[in-house]
Short mmCIF file of the C-alpha atoms (twelve columns), coordinates in Angstrom:
data_MODEL
# 
_entry.id   MODEL 
# 
loop_
_atom_site.group_PDB 
_atom_site.id 
_atom_site.type_symbol 
_atom_site.label_atom_id 
_atom_site.label_alt_id 
_atom_site.label_comp_id 
_atom_site.label_asym_id 
_atom_site.label_seq_id 
_atom_site.Cartn_x 
_atom_site.Cartn_y 
_atom_site.Cartn_z 
_atom_site.pdbx_PDB_model_num 
ATOM 1   C CA . UNK A 1   -8.034  -4.859  -11.165 1 
ATOM 2   C CA . UNK A 2   -4.541  -6.174  -11.747 1 
ATOM 3   C CA . UNK A 3   -3.963  -9.761  -12.738 1 
ATOM 4   C CA . UNK A 4   -2.744  -11.771 -9.789  1 
ATOM 5   C CA . UNK A 5   0.310   -13.942 -10.236 1 
ATOM 6   C CA . UNK A 6   -1.302  -16.910 -8.549  1 
ATOM 7   C CA . UNK A 7   -0.795  -20.443 -9.761  1 
ATOM 8   C CA . UNK A 8   -3.494  -23.080 -10.038 1 
ATOM 9   C CA . UNK A 9   -2.140  -25.052 -7.104  1 
ATOM 10  C CA . UNK A 10  -1.753  -22.122 -4.744  1 
ATOM 11  C CA . UNK A 11  -3.615  -22.399 -1.490  1 
ATOM 12  C CA . UNK A 12  -5.489  -19.564 0.155   1 
ATOM 13  C CA . UNK A 13  -2.541  -19.268 2.546   1 
ATOM 14  C CA . UNK A 14  -0.133  -18.957 -0.412  1 
ATOM 15  C CA . UNK A 15  -2.285  -16.156 -1.859  1 
ATOM 16  C CA . UNK A 16  -2.305  -14.382 1.515   1 
ATOM 17  C CA . UNK A 17  1.481   -14.712 1.780   1 
ATOM 18  C CA . UNK A 18  1.913   -13.201 -1.701  1 
ATOM 19  C CA . UNK A 19  -0.007  -10.142 -0.504  1 
ATOM 20  C CA . UNK A 20  2.059   -9.994  2.675   1 
ATOM 21  C CA . UNK A 21  5.249   -10.166 0.602   1 
ATOM 22  C CA . UNK A 22  4.126   -7.243  -1.579  1 
ATOM 23  C CA . UNK A 23  3.129   -5.227  1.463   1 
ATOM 24  C CA . UNK A 24  6.402   -5.957  3.252   1 
ATOM 25  C CA . UNK A 25  8.489   -4.984  0.232   1 
ATOM 26  C CA . UNK A 26  6.486   -1.769  -0.108  1 
ATOM 27  C CA . UNK A 27  7.043   -0.916  3.565   1 
ATOM 28  C CA . UNK A 28  10.785  -1.368  3.104   1 
ATOM 29  C CA . UNK A 29  10.763  0.395   -0.265  1 
ATOM 30  C CA . UNK A 30  8.278   2.803   -1.837  1 
ATOM 31  C CA . UNK A 31  6.297   3.378   1.370   1 
ATOM 32  C CA . UNK A 32  9.372   4.201   3.428   1 
ATOM 33  C CA . UNK A 33  10.160  7.869   3.745   1 
ATOM 34  C CA . UNK A 34  13.791  8.836   3.406   1 
ATOM 35  C CA . UNK A 35  14.893  11.567  5.788   1 
ATOM 36  C CA . UNK A 36  17.586  14.000  4.740   1 
ATOM 37  C CA . UNK A 37  20.199  14.658  7.411   1 
ATOM 38  C CA . UNK A 38  19.860  18.433  7.793   1 
ATOM 39  C CA . UNK A 39  16.074  18.282  7.642   1 
ATOM 40  C CA . UNK A 40  13.780  17.386  10.522  1 
ATOM 41  C CA . UNK A 41  11.203  15.985  8.070   1 
ATOM 42  C CA . UNK A 42  11.157  13.872  4.962   1 
ATOM 43  C CA . UNK A 43  10.349  15.526  1.659   1 
ATOM 44  C CA . UNK A 44  7.137   13.937  0.426   1 
ATOM 45  C CA . UNK A 45  5.728   14.052  -3.080  1 
ATOM 46  C CA . UNK A 46  2.377   13.028  -4.464  1 
ATOM 47  C CA . UNK A 47  4.161   10.544  -6.702  1 
ATOM 48  C CA . UNK A 48  5.646   8.792   -3.654  1 
ATOM 49  C CA . UNK A 49  2.259   8.569   -1.980  1 
ATOM 50  C CA . UNK A 50  0.674   7.328   -5.214  1 
ATOM 51  C CA . UNK A 51  3.277   4.580   -5.625  1 
ATOM 52  C CA . UNK A 52  2.768   3.459   -2.019  1 
ATOM 53  C CA . UNK A 53  -0.997  3.465   -2.578  1 
ATOM 54  C CA . UNK A 54  -0.594  1.322   -5.698  1 
ATOM 55  C CA . UNK A 55  1.481   -1.262  -3.840  1 
ATOM 56  C CA . UNK A 56  -1.010  -1.301  -0.971  1 
ATOM 57  C CA . UNK A 57  -3.800  -1.896  -3.474  1 
ATOM 58  C CA . UNK A 58  -1.811  -4.755  -5.037  1 
ATOM 59  C CA . UNK A 59  -1.438  -6.390  -1.627  1 
ATOM 60  C CA . UNK A 60  -5.133  -5.867  -0.943  1 
ATOM 61  C CA . UNK A 61  -6.032  -7.692  -4.147  1 
ATOM 62  C CA . UNK A 62  -4.223  -10.760 -2.836  1 
ATOM 63  C CA . UNK A 63  -5.820  -10.419 0.589   1 
ATOM 64  C CA . UNK A 64  -9.260  -10.139 -0.963  1 
ATOM 65  C CA . UNK A 65  -8.546  -13.150 -3.169  1 
ATOM 66  C CA . UNK A 66  -7.479  -15.154 -0.109  1 
ATOM 67  C CA . UNK A 67  -10.657 -14.089 1.700   1 
ATOM 68  C CA . UNK A 68  -12.779 -15.131 -1.290  1 
ATOM 69  C CA . UNK A 69  -11.064 -18.532 -1.116  1 
ATOM 70  C CA . UNK A 70  -12.249 -18.837 2.500   1 
ATOM 71  C CA . UNK A 71  -9.113  -17.795 4.401   1 
ATOM 72  C CA . UNK A 72  -10.244 -16.378 7.744   1 
ATOM 73  C CA . UNK A 73  -7.300  -16.706 10.121  1 
ATOM 74  C CA . UNK A 74  -7.292  -14.157 12.979  1 
ATOM 75  C CA . UNK A 75  -3.924  -12.685 11.951  1 
ATOM 76  C CA . UNK A 76  -5.072  -12.490 8.340   1 
ATOM 77  C CA . UNK A 77  -8.180  -10.524 9.276   1 
ATOM 78  C CA . UNK A 78  -6.045  -8.095  11.286  1 
ATOM 79  C CA . UNK A 79  -3.515  -7.650  8.447   1 
ATOM 80  C CA . UNK A 80  -6.287  -7.255  5.874   1 
ATOM 81  C CA . UNK A 81  -8.057  -4.627  8.004   1 
ATOM 82  C CA . UNK A 82  -4.801  -2.758  8.599   1 
ATOM 83  C CA . UNK A 83  -4.150  -2.663  4.830   1 
ATOM 84  C CA . UNK A 84  -7.661  -1.324  4.198   1 
ATOM 85  C CA . UNK A 85  -7.078  1.415   6.769   1 
ATOM 86  C CA . UNK A 86  -3.679  2.235   5.251   1 
ATOM 87  C CA . UNK A 87  -5.311  2.539   1.816   1 
ATOM 88  C CA . UNK A 88  -7.841  5.038   3.194   1 
ATOM 89  C CA . UNK A 89  -5.114  7.101   4.859   1 
ATOM 90  C CA . UNK A 90  -3.004  7.082   1.693   1 
ATOM 91  C CA . UNK A 91  -5.949  8.193   -0.430  1 
ATOM 92  C CA . UNK A 92  -6.553  11.136  1.912   1 
ATOM 93  C CA . UNK A 93  -2.857  11.914  2.077   1 
ATOM 94  C CA . UNK A 94  -2.595  11.880  -1.714  1 
ATOM 95  C CA . UNK A 95  -5.345  14.492  -2.008  1 
ATOM 96  C CA . UNK A 96  -3.636  16.737  0.563   1 
ATOM 97  C CA . UNK A 97  -0.155  16.385  -0.923  1 
ATOM 98  C CA . UNK A 98  -1.410  17.056  -4.468  1 
ATOM 99  C CA . UNK A 99  -3.187  20.192  -3.190  1 
ATOM 100 C CA . UNK A 100 0.020   21.386  -1.541  1 
ATOM 101 C CA . UNK A 101 1.965   20.693  -4.732  1 
ATOM 102 C CA . UNK A 102 -0.561  22.699  -6.771  1 
ATOM 103 C CA . UNK A 103 -0.401  25.551  -4.267  1 
ATOM 104 C CA . UNK A 104 3.405   25.625  -4.538  1 
ATOM 105 C CA . UNK A 105 3.229   25.743  -8.331  1 
ATOM 106 C CA . UNK A 106 0.645   28.529  -8.309  1 
ATOM 107 C CA . UNK A 107 2.563   30.508  -5.690  1 
ATOM 108 C CA . UNK A 108 5.783   30.600  -7.751  1 
# 
C-alpha cells in the first residue's frame, strides 16, 4: 500500500477529496485514450492500462481511508463503488492487452 499524503488535521471529507482529485487527474491524463486522426480507434498498450490502474488504485486508497474514518455520504459511496468497478475492468483489460501484445511479438 502506498503512503497517503494526508495531514494530521485532514477530515474524512478532505481525504475523500484527495482521492477524487487523483481520479480526476487520471481521467484527464493517463486514463484518457488519445485517438490518432486517420485511425478509427486509439492505440492501446499494456503500459497505458497499467498506469491507469495504478492511479485508480491510488484514488481507491484515499476512498478506503475516508471510509475507515467513517465517511459515508451517498455520493461518496457511489464514487467509491464506481472506482472499484473501474479497477476490476482495468485488471481484466490489462490481462487481455498483455496477451495481445505477447501474441504480436510471437507472430513477428
